[in-house]
LUMVEX-640500 format. One record per residue: residue in one letter; y, z, x of N, C-alpha, C in turn. Coordinates in Angstrom, 2 decimals. Example, Ala and Ser with C-alpha at 12.3 -4.5 7.8 and 13.67 -1.06 7.14 Angstrom:
{A; {-5.69; 7.80; 13.19}; {-4.50; 7.80; 12.30}; {-3.30; 7.80; 13.20}}
{S; {-2.25; 7.08; 12.85}; {-1.06; 7.14; 13.67}; {0.03; 7.87; 12.90}}
% end
This chain:
{M; {16.01; -45.44; 45.97}; {16.96; -45.16; 46.62}; {17.08; -45.63; 48.00}}
{A; {18.15; -46.10; 48.57}; {18.21; -46.63; 49.91}; {18.10; -45.49; 50.83}}
{K; {17.68; -45.77; 52.25}; {17.59; -44.86; 53.27}; {18.86; -44.14; 53.65}}
{T; {19.88; -44.69; 53.58}; {21.28; -44.18; 53.78}; {21.67; -43.16; 52.84}}
{E; {21.30; -43.43; 51.59}; {21.50; -42.46; 50.59}; {20.56; -41.18; 50.77}}
{V; {19.47; -41.32; 51.08}; {18.32; -40.40; 51.45}; {18.89; -39.55; 52.56}}
{L; {19.34; -40.14; 53.73}; {19.94; -39.62; 54.79}; {21.29; -38.78; 54.50}}
{D; {21.96; -39.16; 53.60}; {23.29; -38.55; 53.27}; {23.15; -37.29; 52.46}}
{K; {21.76; -37.11; 52.09}; {21.64; -35.91; 51.23}; {20.97; -34.83; 52.09}}
{L; {20.53; -35.23; 53.37}; {19.96; -34.13; 54.16}; {20.99; -33.27; 54.65}}
{T; {20.38; -32.00; 54.82}; {21.29; -30.85; 55.47}; {21.07; -31.08; 56.79}}
{F; {21.82; -30.36; 57.78}; {21.76; -30.58; 59.08}; {20.41; -29.95; 59.64}}
{K; {19.96; -29.03; 58.99}; {18.57; -28.50; 59.57}; {17.45; -29.45; 59.27}}
{Q; {17.56; -30.07; 58.01}; {16.64; -31.07; 57.68}; {16.50; -32.33; 58.71}}
{A; {17.88; -32.93; 58.83}; {18.04; -34.07; 59.63}; {17.58; -33.50; 61.09}}
{F; {17.99; -32.57; 61.63}; {17.50; -32.21; 62.91}; {16.13; -31.97; 63.18}}
{D; {15.57; -31.31; 62.27}; {14.06; -31.25; 62.17}; {13.31; -32.56; 62.05}}
{E; {13.78; -33.32; 61.47}; {13.18; -34.55; 61.29}; {13.32; -35.50; 62.70}}
{L; {14.56; -35.49; 63.13}; {14.82; -35.83; 64.36}; {13.86; -35.43; 65.50}}
{E; {13.69; -34.16; 65.66}; {12.72; -33.66; 66.49}; {11.24; -34.26; 66.49}}
{T; {10.83; -34.54; 65.28}; {9.46; -35.00; 64.95}; {9.55; -36.43; 65.34}}
{V; {10.63; -37.22; 65.13}; {10.77; -38.57; 65.69}; {10.49; -38.61; 67.20}}
{V; {11.43; -37.70; 67.93}; {11.34; -37.61; 69.31}; {9.90; -37.46; 69.89}}
{E; {9.28; -36.42; 69.21}; {7.90; -36.22; 69.54}; {7.15; -37.30; 69.52}}
{R; {7.10; -37.96; 68.32}; {6.25; -39.03; 68.08}; {6.60; -40.28; 69.05}}
{L; {7.84; -40.44; 69.28}; {7.99; -41.72; 70.44}; {7.50; -41.10; 71.80}}
{G; {7.59; -39.81; 71.89}; {7.32; -39.26; 73.20}; {5.82; -39.37; 73.60}}
{T; {4.98; -39.72; 72.77}; {3.57; -39.93; 72.92}; {3.36; -41.17; 73.55}}
{G; {4.14; -42.21; 73.22}; {3.90; -43.43; 74.04}; {2.96; -44.28; 73.34}}
{D; {2.07; -43.67; 72.35}; {0.99; -44.33; 71.70}; {1.24; -45.32; 70.46}}
{L; {2.53; -45.55; 70.12}; {2.89; -46.49; 68.94}; {3.09; -47.76; 69.27}}
{P; {2.57; -48.61; 68.46}; {3.10; -50.00; 68.72}; {4.51; -50.30; 68.77}}
{L; {4.89; -51.53; 69.36}; {6.21; -51.56; 69.75}; {6.98; -51.62; 68.28}}
{E; {6.66; -52.37; 67.47}; {7.25; -52.61; 66.02}; {7.61; -51.18; 65.50}}
{E; {6.63; -50.32; 65.50}; {6.65; -49.04; 64.88}; {7.47; -48.13; 65.78}}
{A; {7.38; -48.38; 67.11}; {8.33; -47.52; 67.90}; {9.76; -47.84; 67.48}}
{L; {10.12; -49.03; 67.58}; {11.36; -49.57; 67.34}; {12.01; -49.10; 66.08}}
{A; {11.22; -49.12; 64.83}; {11.56; -48.70; 63.59}; {11.75; -47.21; 63.83}}
{L; {11.01; -46.31; 64.41}; {11.12; -45.09; 64.54}; {12.42; -44.73; 65.24}}
{F; {12.69; -45.45; 66.49}; {13.94; -45.33; 67.37}; {15.10; -45.38; 66.34}}
{E; {15.15; -46.51; 65.49}; {16.38; -46.90; 64.59}; {16.44; -45.59; 63.70}}
{H; {15.45; -45.09; 63.18}; {15.51; -43.75; 62.06}; {16.11; -42.73; 62.87}}
{G; {15.60; -42.52; 64.17}; {16.19; -41.42; 64.97}; {17.72; -41.51; 65.17}}
{Q; {17.94; -42.87; 65.45}; {19.49; -43.02; 65.73}; {20.21; -42.68; 64.25}}
{A; {19.74; -43.05; 63.09}; {20.34; -42.68; 62.10}; {20.48; -41.14; 61.69}}
{L; {19.26; -40.45; 62.17}; {19.33; -38.91; 61.80}; {20.19; -38.54; 62.97}}
{A; {20.40; -38.85; 64.10}; {21.33; -38.32; 65.10}; {22.76; -38.57; 64.57}}
{T; {23.01; -39.62; 63.96}; {24.43; -39.94; 63.44}; {24.68; -38.95; 62.41}}
{R; {23.73; -38.68; 61.38}; {23.92; -37.73; 60.40}; {24.27; -36.38; 60.96}}
{C; {23.47; -36.03; 61.83}; {23.67; -34.62; 62.55}; {25.12; -34.67; 63.19}}
{S; {25.53; -35.67; 63.76}; {26.83; -35.57; 64.44}; {27.82; -35.54; 63.34}}
{E; {27.81; -36.23; 62.23}; {28.82; -36.39; 61.15}; {28.80; -34.97; 60.41}}
{L; {27.64; -34.21; 60.37}; {27.65; -32.85; 59.85}; {28.36; -31.81; 60.57}}
{L; {28.20; -32.14; 62.11}; {28.91; -31.26; 63.06}; {30.22; -31.32; 62.92}}
{E; {30.78; -32.59; 62.88}; {32.23; -32.95; 62.86}; {32.74; -32.27; 61.65}}
{Q; {31.93; -32.28; 60.56}; {32.58; -31.51; 59.21}; {32.71; -30.14; 59.50}}
{A; {31.77; -29.44; 60.12}; {31.56; -28.06; 60.27}; {32.82; -27.69; 61.18}}
{E; {33.13; -28.71; 62.20}; {34.19; -28.41; 63.17}; {35.44; -28.16; 62.39}}
{L; {35.59; -29.19; 61.52}; {36.97; -29.27; 60.69}; {37.15; -28.04; 59.82}}
{K; {36.12; -27.42; 59.67}; {36.27; -26.08; 58.71}; {36.31; -24.82; 59.48}}
{L; {36.45; -24.93; 60.77}; {36.28; -23.77; 61.46}; {37.86; -23.03; 61.62}}
{R; {37.79; -21.85; 61.43}; {39.06; -21.09; 61.33}; {38.84; -19.77; 62.18}}
{Q; {39.95; -19.40; 62.65}; {39.90; -18.17; 63.55}; {41.07; -17.05; 62.96}}
{L; {40.69; -16.04; 63.34}; {41.54; -14.87; 62.72}; {42.35; -14.49; 64.25}}
{V; {43.76; -14.37; 64.20}; {44.60; -14.26; 65.23}; {45.50; -12.92; 64.96}}
{P; {45.90; -12.32; 65.82}; {46.94; -11.26; 65.53}; {48.30; -11.66; 65.08}}
{D; {48.89; -10.90; 64.36}; {50.21; -11.51; 63.90}; {51.08; -10.43; 64.32}}
{E; {52.52; -10.54; 64.24}; {53.46; -9.69; 64.82}; {53.52; -8.38; 63.95}}
{S; {52.88; -8.12; 62.91}; {52.83; -6.97; 62.19}; {51.59; -6.10; 62.59}}
{G; {50.92; -6.65; 63.28}; {49.64; -5.88; 63.89}; {48.34; -6.11; 63.03}}
{G; {48.72; -6.99; 62.04}; {47.59; -7.54; 61.07}; {47.00; -8.87; 61.94}}
{Y; {46.16; -9.43; 60.94}; {45.57; -10.73; 61.26}; {45.89; -11.93; 60.30}}
{V; {46.00; -13.12; 60.87}; {46.17; -14.24; 60.14}; {45.14; -15.42; 60.37}}
{E; {44.93; -15.97; 59.23}; {43.92; -17.21; 59.59}; {44.64; -18.56; 60.16}}
{K; {43.94; -18.91; 61.27}; {44.73; -20.12; 61.82}; {43.47; -21.11; 62.32}}
{D; {43.71; -22.39; 62.11}; {42.86; -23.45; 62.52}; {42.30; -23.24; 64.12}}
{F; {40.93; -23.30; 64.34}; {40.21; -23.03; 65.36}; {40.58; -24.25; 66.60}}
{E; {41.20; -23.77; 67.56}; {41.43; -24.77; 68.52}; {40.58; -24.46; 69.74}}
{G; {39.36; -24.80; 69.67}; {38.54; -24.73; 70.75}; {38.78; -25.94; 71.86}}
{G; {38.37; -25.54; 73.01}; {38.36; -26.87; 74.21}; {37.57; -27.77; 73.60}}
{D; {37.85; -28.85; 74.06}; {37.09; -30.12; 73.83}; {36.28; -30.45; 75.18}}
{D; {35.10; -30.26; 75.09}; {34.17; -30.19; 76.31}; {33.38; -31.28; 76.14}}
{R; {33.76; -32.44; 75.47}; {33.02; -33.65; 75.39}; {33.52; -34.45; 76.63}}
% end
């Protein structure tokens, strides 16, 4: 199975936990250059996966807003873009 196929199957928590491990390993500064570069590239792929999953979740967000009859209706969430 290709690396991208494996990454595509990771949940957000799995990808984030693995990314934290990568950051910790890179932070030690004890790795040979080639290994550090490979680990950095893997971390970039994990960060991309996390970002994709967050974007998908953002698209699913909905909010309840009051309607004219005093009840509530579902509406797409329109949060501020803090980026």
